[in-house]
C-alpha positions as CSV (number, residue, x, y, z in Angstrom):
1,X,-17.4,3.5,43.8
2,X,-18.1,1.6,46.8
3,X,-16.1,-1.7,47.4
4,X,-16.1,-4.4,49.5
5,X,-12.8,-3.1,50.3
6,X,-13.9,-0.4,52.5
7,X,-15.4,-2.1,55.4
8,X,-18.2,-0.5,57.2
9,X,-17.6,0.3,60.7
10,X,-19.2,-1.9,63.4
11,X,-19.7,-0.8,67.1
12,X,-17.7,-2.8,69.1
13,X,-14.4,-3.1,71.4
14,X,-11.3,-1.2,70.1
15,X,-8.6,-2.8,68.2
16,X,-6.4,-4.7,70.5
17,X,-3.5,-6.7,70.8
18,X,-5.2,-9.7,69.3
19,X,-5.5,-7.6,65.9
20,X,-1.9,-6.7,65.9
21,X,-1.1,-10.3,66.4
22,X,-3.1,-11.2,63.4
23,X,-1.6,-8.5,61.5
24,X,2.0,-9.6,62.4
25,X,1.3,-13.4,61.5
26,X,0.0,-12.2,58.1
27,X,3.1,-10.3,57.5
28,X,5.3,-13.2,58.7
29,X,3.3,-15.6,56.4
30,X,3.7,-13.3,53.2
31,X,7.3,-12.9,53.9
32,X,7.9,-16.6,54.2
33,X,5.8,-17.0,50.7
34,X,8.3,-14.5,49.2
35,X,11.3,-16.1,50.8
36,X,10.5,-19.5,49.5
37,X,9.6,-18.3,45.7
38,X,13.1,-16.3,46.2
39,X,14.9,-19.5,46.8
40,X,13.3,-21.2,44.0
41,X,14.1,-18.4,41.7
42,X,17.9,-18.7,42.6
43,X,17.6,-22.8,41.8
44,X,16.0,-21.9,38.1
45,X,17.8,-21.1,35.0
46,X,17.1,-17.2,33.8
47,X,15.1,-15.9,32.4
48,X,12.4,-18.3,33.4
49,X,13.5,-17.8,37.0
50,X,12.0,-14.5,37.4
51,X,8.3,-16.0,36.7
52,X,8.6,-17.3,40.5
53,X,8.3,-13.7,41.6
54,X,7.0,-11.8,39.1
55,X,3.7,-13.9,38.4
56,X,2.6,-13.9,42.3
57,X,3.3,-10.4,42.5
58,X,1.1,-9.3,39.3
59,X,-1.4,-11.7,40.6
60,X,-1.8,-10.0,43.9
61,X,-1.4,-6.5,42.5
62,X,-4.2,-7.0,39.9
63,X,-6.5,-9.0,42.5
64,X,-6.4,-6.0,44.9
65,X,-6.6,-3.2,42.5
66,X,-9.5,-4.9,40.9
67,X,-11.3,-5.8,44.0
68,X,-10.7,-2.0,45.4
69,X,-11.7,0.1,42.0
70,X,-13.9,-2.6,40.0
71,X,-14.6,-2.4,36.2
72,X,-12.2,0.7,35.8
73,X,-9.2,-1.4,36.9
74,X,-10.1,-4.3,34.9
75,X,-10.4,-2.3,31.9
76,X,-6.9,-1.0,32.5
77,X,-5.4,-4.0,33.1
78,X,-6.8,-5.8,30.2
79,X,-5.4,-2.8,28.0
80,X,-1.9,-3.0,29.8
81,X,-1.6,-7.0,29.3
82,X,-2.8,-6.5,25.5
83,X,-0.3,-4.0,25.0
84,X,2.5,-6.0,26.7
85,X,1.6,-8.9,24.3
86,X,1.5,-6.8,21.2
87,X,4.5,-4.6,21.5
88,X,7.7,-6.3,21.0
89,X,7.2,-9.5,23.4
90,X,6.9,-12.1,20.7
91,X,10.0,-13.4,20.8
92,X,10.4,-13.7,24.5
93,X,8.0,-16.6,25.5
94,X,8.4,-16.5,29.4
95,X,7.2,-12.9,29.5
96,X,3.7,-13.7,28.1
97,X,3.0,-15.9,31.3
98,X,3.0,-12.4,33.2
99,X,0.3,-10.6,31.3
100,X,-1.9,-13.7,31.3
101,X,-1.4,-14.3,34.8
102,X,-2.3,-10.5,35.6
103,X,-5.8,-11.0,33.7
104,X,-6.6,-14.2,36.1
105,X,-5.5,-11.8,39.0
106,X,-8.0,-9.3,37.8
107,X,-10.9,-11.5,37.1
108,X,-10.3,-12.9,40.6
109,X,-10.5,-9.3,42.1
110,X,-13.4,-8.3,40.2
111,X,-15.5,-11.3,41.2
112,X,-14.7,-10.9,45.1
113,X,-17.6,-8.9,45.9
114,X,-20.0,-10.6,48.2
115,X,-19.4,-14.4,48.8
116,X,-16.8,-14.8,46.0
117,X,-16.9,-17.7,43.3
118,X,-16.9,-21.2,44.2
119,X,-13.8,-23.2,43.7
120,X,-14.6,-24.5,40.4
121,X,-15.3,-21.3,39.0
122,X,-12.2,-19.5,40.5
123,X,-10.3,-22.5,38.6
124,X,-11.9,-21.5,35.4
125,X,-10.4,-18.1,36.0
126,X,-7.3,-19.8,35.1
127,X,-8.8,-19.6,31.4
128,X,-6.3,-16.9,30.2
129,X,-3.1,-19.0,31.3
130,X,-5.2,-21.9,29.7
131,X,-5.4,-19.9,26.4
132,X,-1.7,-19.0,26.3
133,X,-0.9,-22.7,27.0
134,X,-2.9,-23.7,24.2
135,X,-1.4,-20.9,21.6
136,X,1.7,-21.6,22.9
137,X,3.1,-24.2,20.3
138,X,2.1,-21.5,17.5
139,X,4.4,-19.0,19.0
140,X,7.7,-18.0,17.7
141,X,10.8,-19.9,19.3
142,X,8.5,-22.4,20.8
143,X,10.9,-25.2,19.1
144,X,13.8,-23.6,20.3
145,X,12.2,-23.7,23.8
146,X,11.8,-27.7,23.2
147,X,15.3,-28.0,21.9
148,X,16.9,-26.0,25.1
149,X,14.6,-28.3,27.5
150,X,15.8,-31.5,25.7
151,X,19.5,-30.6,26.2
152,X,18.9,-29.9,29.8
153,X,17.5,-33.3,30.2
154,X,20.0,-35.1,27.9
155,X,22.5,-33.2,30.4
156,X,21.1,-35.0,33.4
157,X,21.5,-38.1,31.8
158,X,25.0,-37.6,30.8
159,X,25.7,-36.9,34.8
160,X,23.9,-39.8,35.6
161,X,25.9,-42.0,33.5
162,X,29.4,-40.3,34.7
163,X,28.0,-40.8,38.2
164,X,27.8,-44.4,37.9
165,X,31.1,-44.7,36.3
166,X,32.7,-43.0,39.2
167,X,31.2,-45.0,41.7
168,X,32.4,-47.9,39.9
169,X,29.2,-49.6,38.4
170,X,30.2,-52.8,36.5
171,X,30.2,-52.7,32.5
172,X,26.6,-54.9,32.6
173,X,24.9,-52.5,34.9
174,X,26.2,-49.3,32.7
175,X,25.0,-51.0,29.4
176,X,21.4,-51.4,31.0
177,X,21.4,-47.7,32.3
178,X,22.4,-46.7,28.8
179,X,19.9,-48.5,27.2
180,X,17.0,-47.3,29.5
181,X,18.7,-43.6,29.0
182,X,18.3,-44.1,25.3
183,X,14.8,-45.4,25.5
184,X,13.5,-42.8,27.9
185,X,15.5,-40.1,25.1
186,X,13.3,-41.4,22.4
187,X,10.0,-41.3,24.1
188,X,10.7,-37.7,25.5
189,X,11.6,-36.4,22.3
190,X,8.2,-37.5,21.1
191,X,6.2,-36.2,24.1
192,X,8.0,-33.1,25.3
193,X,6.5,-30.9,22.6
194,X,2.9,-32.1,23.5
195,X,3.9,-31.9,27.4
196,X,5.5,-28.6,27.8
197,X,2.5,-26.4,27.4
198,X,0.8,-28.5,30.1
199,X,3.6,-28.3,32.5
200,X,4.2,-24.6,32.1
201,X,0.3,-24.2,33.0
202,X,0.4,-26.3,36.1
203,X,3.4,-24.0,37.1
204,X,2.0,-20.9,36.4
205,X,-1.4,-22.0,37.8
206,X,0.5,-22.9,41.2
207,X,2.3,-19.3,41.2
208,X,-1.3,-17.8,40.4
209,X,-2.6,-19.6,43.6
210,X,0.4,-18.1,45.4
211,X,-0.6,-14.7,44.4
212,X,-4.0,-15.0,45.7
213,X,-2.4,-16.2,48.9
214,X,-0.3,-12.9,48.8
215,X,-3.0,-10.7,48.1
216,X,-4.9,-12.4,51.0
217,X,-1.9,-11.6,53.4
218,X,-2.0,-8.1,52.1
219,X,-5.7,-7.5,52.6
220,X,-5.0,-8.4,56.4
221,X,-2.4,-6.3,56.7
222,X,-4.4,-3.4,55.0
223,X,-7.4,-4.2,57.3
224,X,-9.5,-5.0,54.5
225,X,-12.2,-7.9,54.7
226,X,-10.9,-11.4,54.1
227,X,-10.5,-12.8,50.6
228,X,-13.3,-15.4,50.1
229,X,-12.7,-19.0,50.7
230,X,-13.9,-22.1,49.0
231,X,-14.2,-25.7,49.6
232,X,-12.9,-28.7,47.7
233,X,-16.3,-30.3,48.4
234,X,-18.0,-27.3,46.1
235,X,-15.5,-27.8,43.3
236,X,-17.4,-27.9,40.0
237,X,-16.1,-26.7,36.7
238,X,-18.4,-24.3,34.5
239,X,-20.3,-25.9,31.4
240,X,-17.4,-24.1,29.2
241,X,-15.2,-26.3,30.6
242,X,-16.7,-29.2,28.8
243,X,-16.9,-27.7,25.7
244,X,-13.0,-26.8,26.0
245,X,-12.4,-30.6,26.9
246,X,-14.6,-31.8,23.4
247,X,-12.4,-29.4,21.4
248,X,-9.3,-31.0,22.7
249,X,-10.4,-34.3,22.1
250,X,-11.5,-33.3,18.7
251,X,-8.1,-31.8,17.8
252,X,-6.9,-35.1,18.5
253,X,-9.1,-37.3,16.7
254,X,-8.6,-35.3,13.6
255,X,-4.8,-36.4,13.1
256,X,-3.7,-32.9,12.6
257,X,-0.2,-33.4,13.6
258,X,0.0,-29.4,13.7
259,X,-2.9,-29.4,16.0
260,X,-2.0,-32.2,18.5
261,X,0.1,-30.3,20.9
262,X,-3.2,-27.9,21.5
263,X,-5.2,-30.7,21.7
264,X,-3.2,-32.6,24.2
265,X,-3.0,-29.3,26.3
266,X,-6.5,-28.5,26.3
267,X,-7.4,-32.4,26.8
268,X,-5.1,-32.9,29.6
269,X,-5.6,-29.5,31.5
270,X,-9.3,-29.9,31.6
271,X,-9.2,-33.4,32.5
272,X,-7.3,-32.7,35.6
273,X,-10.0,-30.1,36.2
274,X,-12.6,-33.0,36.0
275,X,-10.0,-35.2,38.2
276,X,-10.5,-32.9,40.9
277,X,-14.0,-32.5,40.4
278,X,-14.3,-36.3,40.9
279,X,-12.4,-35.9,44.2
280,X,-14.7,-33.3,45.0
281,X,-18.0,-35.7,44.8
282,X,-16.3,-38.4,46.7
283,X,-15.2,-36.1,49.3
284,X,-18.9,-34.7,49.5
285,X,-20.5,-37.8,49.7
286,X,-18.2,-39.5,52.2
287,X,-18.8,-36.2,54.2
288,X,-22.8,-36.9,53.9
289,X,-22.0,-40.2,55.8
290,X,-20.1,-38.7,58.7
291,X,-16.7,-40.0,57.6
292,X,-13.8,-37.7,59.2
293,X,-12.3,-35.4,56.9
294,X,-8.6,-37.1,57.9
295,X,-9.7,-40.1,56.9
296,X,-11.0,-39.0,53.6
297,X,-7.8,-37.5,53.1
298,X,-5.6,-40.4,54.1
299,X,-7.7,-42.7,52.1
300,X,-7.4,-40.7,48.9
301,X,-3.8,-40.4,49.5
302,X,-3.3,-43.9,49.8
303,X,-5.4,-44.9,46.8
304,X,-3.5,-42.4,44.5
305,X,0.0,-43.9,45.6
306,X,-1.2,-47.4,45.3
307,X,-2.9,-47.1,41.8
308,X,-2.2,-43.5,40.4
309,X,-3.2,-44.3,36.9
310,X,-6.6,-45.7,37.6
311,X,-7.1,-43.2,40.4
312,X,-6.8,-40.2,37.9
313,X,-8.8,-42.0,35.1
314,X,-11.3,-42.8,37.5
315,X,-11.8,-39.4,39.2
316,X,-12.0,-37.9,35.7
317,X,-14.5,-40.1,34.6
318,X,-16.7,-39.6,37.6
319,X,-16.1,-35.6,37.4
320,X,-17.1,-35.8,33.7
321,X,-20.1,-37.5,34.7
322,X,-20.9,-35.3,37.6
323,X,-21.6,-32.8,34.8
324,X,-24.8,-34.3,33.9
325,X,-25.6,-36.6,37.1
326,X,-24.4,-33.9,39.5
327,X,-24.1,-36.7,42.4
328,X,-24.1,-34.0,45.5
329,X,-27.6,-32.9,44.5
330,X,-29.0,-36.7,44.7
331,X,-27.6,-37.2,47.8
332,X,-27.9,-33.9,50.0
333,X,-26.5,-33.7,53.5
334,X,-28.8,-33.8,56.5
335,X,-27.3,-31.2,58.5
336,X,-29.4,-32.2,61.5
337,X,-28.2,-35.5,62.2
338,X,-25.8,-35.7,64.8
339,X,-25.0,-39.4,64.7
340,X,-24.8,-40.6,61.1
341,X,-23.2,-44.1,62.3
342,X,-26.6,-44.9,63.3
343,X,-28.4,-44.7,60.3
């Protein structure tokens, strides 16, 4: 089978110092990324600490193998991931994220032929990780995980109060802080079972992105073609994301307590995806009017810092409405306009 990983030789100048410098830079960036992940591994309690290195490694490997060998490699990785889930790993929640990430990497590799997927479609390739996050509350030992996280947070609260006593805080200030800690602990106890799957998805999703970056550096070292790149302005989730969002909303409206963690997971994760889509709409419309990208970035960051809750809700609503209105087709970019400020 011929793959894009086998580049066709074009006539031209021989490989010179520029190519060697490029490979050296790729090696340097890859090693720097691995070093950062290694430091974070040392700062995280075991056994979850191993995910910092294991997830990017399996994503990079699955992506490159499926990019090179195609459907046969995808089938092999799916079978290996299924076997890893079925054979004796039910009591180790942290291990489940490795085969889920491998499936996401295999999906990315299978879609790397040609121009590659758009940014929204690439985000939807995290669907195996999303599925695991949605079923996580139904797996064995999930309650033990929630209790362990709550104990760690409670220990942090105790250390904070001890620190205030050591620095000589007065009784009134200690009492106020103790009251705040107790109120936060009550809210945390109610919210933590619903929030942990979403937080784990965001963590593993970031590690999948790191694995794709590692695969890109490895492809440069192997002299393969570059991995496809996608722009934020093209971010658009597929239609399946809308049905997933509605499914999460339906589970919450049904008021089934056992299904509430799954409902919140689907609603929050896909809602964040539509939040990014709303930001992409804003960026595209501003670029169409000639606003420089640095100004767009600074403006969005300023609004996010000043009014974060309203920013998230507004951009999510904008992203959802884009499913039907498709704003970026309503206002196309005029490529030939060299002076958009005169319009």
